[in-house]
C-alpha positions as CSV (number, residue, x, y, z in Angstrom):
1,M,-2.0,3.5,-15.1
2,I,-3.2,-0.2,-14.7
3,E,-6.1,-1.5,-16.7
4,F,-7.9,-4.3,-15.0
5,R,-9.0,-7.4,-16.9
6,L,-11.4,-10.0,-15.6
7,D,-11.6,-13.7,-16.3
8,P,-15.1,-14.9,-15.6
9,R,-13.9,-18.5,-16.1
10,S,-11.1,-18.4,-13.6
11,G,-13.4,-19.2,-10.6
12,V,-11.6,-16.4,-8.7
13,A,-13.9,-13.7,-7.2
14,T,-13.9,-10.5,-9.1
15,Y,-12.6,-8.3,-6.2
16,L,-9.6,-10.9,-5.7
17,Q,-8.7,-10.6,-9.3
18,I,-8.4,-6.9,-8.9
19,V,-6.4,-7.4,-5.8
20,H,-4.1,-9.9,-7.5
21,Q,-3.5,-7.6,-10.5
22,V,-2.6,-4.6,-8.3
23,R,-0.1,-6.8,-6.3
24,H,1.3,-8.1,-9.5
25,A,1.7,-4.8,-11.0
26,A,3.5,-3.6,-7.9
27,R,5.7,-6.6,-7.9
28,V,6.9,-6.1,-11.3
29,G,7.4,-2.4,-11.2
30,I,4.5,-1.3,-13.2
31,L,2.9,0.4,-10.3
32,R,5.3,2.5,-8.1
33,P,4.8,4.3,-4.8
34,G,2.7,7.5,-5.5
35,D,0.9,6.0,-8.5
36,Q,-2.8,6.4,-8.6
37,L,-5.2,3.5,-9.1
38,P,-8.1,4.1,-11.4
39,T,-11.1,5.6,-9.6
40,V,-13.9,3.3,-8.6
41,K,-16.0,5.1,-11.3
42,E,-13.4,4.4,-14.0
43,V,-13.2,0.7,-13.0
44,V,-17.0,0.3,-12.9
45,G,-17.4,2.0,-16.3
46,S,-14.7,-0.1,-17.9
47,L,-15.5,-3.5,-16.4
48,A,-19.3,-3.1,-15.9
49,I,-19.1,-4.4,-12.2
50,N,-20.7,-3.3,-9.1
51,P,-19.0,-0.4,-7.3
52,N,-18.9,-2.3,-4.0
53,T,-16.7,-5.0,-5.8
54,V,-14.1,-2.3,-6.5
55,L,-14.4,-0.8,-3.1
56,K,-13.9,-4.3,-1.5
57,A,-10.8,-4.8,-3.6
58,Y,-9.3,-1.3,-2.6
59,K,-10.1,-2.0,1.1
60,E,-8.3,-5.2,0.9
61,L,-5.2,-3.6,-0.6
62,E,-5.5,-0.8,2.0
63,H,-5.6,-3.3,4.8
64,E,-2.5,-5.1,3.4
65,G,-0.7,-1.5,3.4
66,L,-0.1,-1.7,-0.3
67,V,-2.4,1.3,-1.1
68,E,-4.0,4.2,0.7
69,G,-7.3,5.9,0.1
70,R,-7.2,9.8,0.2
71,P,-10.8,11.0,0.5
72,G,-11.8,13.1,-2.4
73,V,-8.6,12.5,-4.2
74,G,-8.3,8.8,-5.0
75,T,-6.3,5.6,-4.1
76,F,-2.6,5.6,-4.3
77,V,0.2,3.0,-4.2
78,R,2.1,3.2,-0.9
79,E,4.8,0.6,-1.4
80,T,5.8,-2.0,-3.9
81,V,6.1,-5.6,-3.1
82,K,9.6,-6.7,-2.3
83,A,11.1,-7.9,-5.6
84,P,14.4,-8.0,-7.5
85,P,15.5,-4.8,-9.3
86,P,14.0,-4.1,-12.6
87,E,17.0,-5.2,-14.5
88,T,16.7,-8.6,-13.1
89,H,13.1,-8.7,-14.1
90,A,13.9,-7.7,-17.7
91,G,16.4,-10.5,-18.1
92,L,14.1,-13.1,-16.7
93,R,11.3,-11.8,-18.8
94,R,13.2,-12.3,-22.0
95,S,14.2,-15.8,-21.0
96,L,10.6,-16.6,-20.2
97,D,9.4,-15.2,-23.3
98,R,11.8,-17.4,-25.3
99,W,10.6,-20.5,-23.3
100,L,7.0,-19.5,-24.0
101,R,7.7,-19.3,-27.8
102,N,9.4,-22.7,-27.7
103,A,6.4,-24.2,-25.8
104,F,3.9,-22.9,-28.3
105,D,6.1,-23.8,-31.2
106,A,6.2,-27.3,-29.7
107,G,2.4,-27.4,-30.0
108,L,1.4,-26.7,-26.4
109,E,-1.8,-25.0,-25.8
110,E,-2.2,-22.2,-23.3
111,E,-3.7,-24.6,-20.6
112,D,-0.7,-27.0,-21.2
113,V,1.7,-24.1,-20.7
114,R,-0.1,-22.9,-17.5
115,A,-0.2,-26.5,-16.0
116,L,3.5,-27.1,-16.8
117,F,4.6,-23.7,-15.4
118,E,2.5,-23.9,-12.3
119,T,3.8,-27.5,-11.6
120,S,7.5,-26.2,-12.1
121,V,6.8,-23.3,-9.7
122,R,5.3,-25.6,-7.0
123,D,8.3,-28.0,-7.5
124,Q,10.9,-25.4,-7.2
125,A,9.1,-23.7,-4.2
126,T,9.1,-27.1,-2.5
127,E,12.8,-27.7,-3.2
128,T,13.7,-24.3,-1.9
129,V,11.8,-24.9,1.4
130,A,13.3,-28.4,1.8
């Protein structure tokens, strides 16, 4: 089961952080069709947030078709986000882990790594579109 983590410094609304984490987990295969999301009560208890925030996130995910609410039962993953097979993810993850180790060994801080990574992702996406 997914465990949500919030970053109050991110500037991203709490409900959107939950939405993004569910999408991410579905994309990388952590969540699969039929998996149940934590109940609103469980999320409220673990994160100490307003139940309406969790409901808003789950409604957004339901609107996208990623999950479905079953009254009295819970919220379940309907489909995964289109992504390469898990074997491809595993190899890419190992490569990324090596890259991250090299970056941190070279003295980069987490913010430096994020900035470099995000810049590279944007550059690659731009090249792909062009």
